[in-house]
VOLUM-387958 format. One record per residue (C-alpha): residue number from 1; chain; z, y, x. Coordinates in Angstrom, 2 decimals, always signed. Layout:
N
  num  cadena       up    north     east
  NUM       A        Z        Y        X
...
% end
This chain:
112
  num  cadena       up    north     east
    1       A   +12.76   +25.24  -119.50
    2       A    +8.91   +25.20  -120.72
    3       A    +7.32   +22.19  -120.55
    4       A    +4.64   +23.46  -117.66
    5       A    +7.60   +24.59  -115.55
    6       A    +9.18   +21.33  -116.05
    7       A    +6.41   +19.37  -114.64
    8       A    +5.98   +21.75  -112.26
    9       A    +9.75   +21.23  -111.21
   10       A    +9.68   +17.47  -111.32
   11       A    +6.69   +16.97  -109.47
   12       A    +7.75   +19.16  -106.78
   13       A   +11.10   +17.89  -106.81
   14       A   +12.19   +21.32  -107.47
   15       A   +12.16   +22.79  -104.21
   16       A    +8.86   +24.65  -103.91
   17       A    +7.29   +26.90  -106.46
   18       A    +3.73   +26.23  -108.00
   19       A    +1.78   +28.57  -105.82
   20       A    +3.00   +26.96  -102.44
   21       A    +2.55   +23.50  -103.22
   22       A    +1.07   +21.28  -100.56
   23       A    -2.77   +21.53  -101.26
   24       A    -2.15   +24.21  -104.14
   25       A    -4.50   +26.90  -103.29
   26       A    -2.60   +30.22  -103.50
   27       A    -2.99   +32.72  -106.37
   28       A    -4.15   +35.62  -103.98
   29       A    -7.58   +36.04  -103.36
   30       A    -6.99   +39.03  -100.38
   31       A    -5.36   +36.51   -98.02
   32       A    -7.43   +34.33   -95.39
   33       A    -6.04   +30.60   -94.61
   34       A    -5.51   +32.15   -91.43
   35       A    -3.07   +34.89   -92.68
   36       A    -1.39   +32.34   -94.97
   37       A    -1.00   +30.15   -91.66
   38       A    +0.58   +32.98   -90.16
   39       A    +2.88   +34.22   -92.89
   40       A    +3.98   +30.43   -93.39
   41       A    +4.75   +29.88   -89.52
   42       A    +6.29   +33.70   -89.88
   43       A    +8.44   +31.96   -92.84
   44       A    +9.77   +29.29   -90.69
   45       A    +9.24   +29.55   -86.58
   46       A   +12.87   +28.76   -86.08
   47       A   +12.11   +25.14   -86.82
   48       A    +9.94   +24.65   -83.32
   49       A   +11.25   +23.80   -80.60
   50       A   +11.28   +26.29   -77.48
   51       A    +9.95   +29.67   -77.46
   52       A    +8.55   +31.42   -80.25
   53       A    +5.36   +32.81   -77.98
   54       A    +4.89   +29.27   -77.18
   55       A    +5.08   +28.04   -80.74
   56       A    +2.73   +30.79   -81.96
   57       A    -0.03   +29.63   -79.20
   58       A    +0.82   +25.65   -79.94
   59       A    +0.62   +26.15   -83.82
   60       A    -1.72   +29.14   -84.61
   61       A    -3.95   +29.14   -81.43
   62       A    -3.51   +32.47   -80.84
   63       A    -1.89   +34.77   -78.35
   64       A    +1.70   +36.23   -79.39
   65       A    +0.17   +39.62   -79.04
   66       A    -2.36   +38.87   -81.54
   67       A    +0.12   +37.35   -84.10
   68       A    +2.16   +40.36   -84.02
   69       A    -0.59   +42.81   -84.88
   70       A    -1.77   +40.31   -87.44
   71       A    +1.82   +40.10   -88.63
   72       A    +1.98   +43.97   -88.72
   73       A    -1.26   +44.19   -90.71
   74       A    -0.16   +41.77   -93.18
   75       A    +3.31   +43.64   -93.97
   76       A    +1.20   +46.47   -95.42
   77       A    -0.52   +44.13   -97.46
   78       A    +0.00   +43.72  -101.08
   79       A    -1.14   +40.42  -101.48
   80       A    +0.94   +39.20   -98.54
   81       A    +4.08   +40.79  -100.34
   82       A    +3.20   +38.02  -103.47
   83       A    +2.44   +35.37  -101.40
   84       A    +5.54   +35.19   -99.21
   85       A    +8.00   +38.18  -100.49
   86       A   +10.88   +36.59   -98.46
   87       A    +9.07   +36.61   -95.20
   88       A    +7.57   +39.91   -95.84
   89       A   +10.80   +41.67   -96.90
   90       A   +12.86   +40.40   -93.99
   91       A   +10.12   +41.88   -91.60
   92       A   +10.55   +45.08   -93.36
   93       A   +14.05   +44.94   -93.38
   94       A   +14.08   +44.15   -89.57
   95       A   +11.57   +47.01   -88.83
   96       A   +14.03   +49.34   -90.42
   97       A   +16.41   +48.54   -88.52
   98       A   +15.03   +49.05   -85.32
   99       A   +13.64   +52.44   -86.07
  100       A   +17.50   +53.56   -87.15
  101       A   +18.65   +51.65   -83.68
  102       A   +15.91   +53.78   -81.79
  103       A   +16.66   +57.13   -83.77
  104       A   +20.55   +56.41   -83.21
  105       A   +19.56   +56.06   -79.66
  106       A   +17.57   +58.97   -79.24
  107       A   +20.15   +61.26   -81.18
  108       A   +22.61   +60.06   -79.08
  109       A   +20.81   +60.79   -75.69
  110       A   +19.80   +64.10   -76.99
  111       A   +23.12   +65.34   -77.43
  112       A   +24.42   +64.32   -74.23
% end
């Protein structure tokens, strides 16, 4: 392990990559702090108690409609994929599965 990586690993307890450490400025210049908060929330929303819509309003101060509009916009942003690759990949996978389910339902309904 390189000296720099070892230092980063030791300081963070090995749990967080350097770009996501508390207080560290992310490497991506294309994301606003609001965008980063949205991606961070989407990556851990299940840790909050209650309904997701209520947690969105409480933690982000926005309606669920605005939140999901922002999520769809961020899915197309390369900087979002660099900042939160697992979250963005999960969102794309979920979207693909939903579209496949819709296509199957349409095909089934058209056949009979």
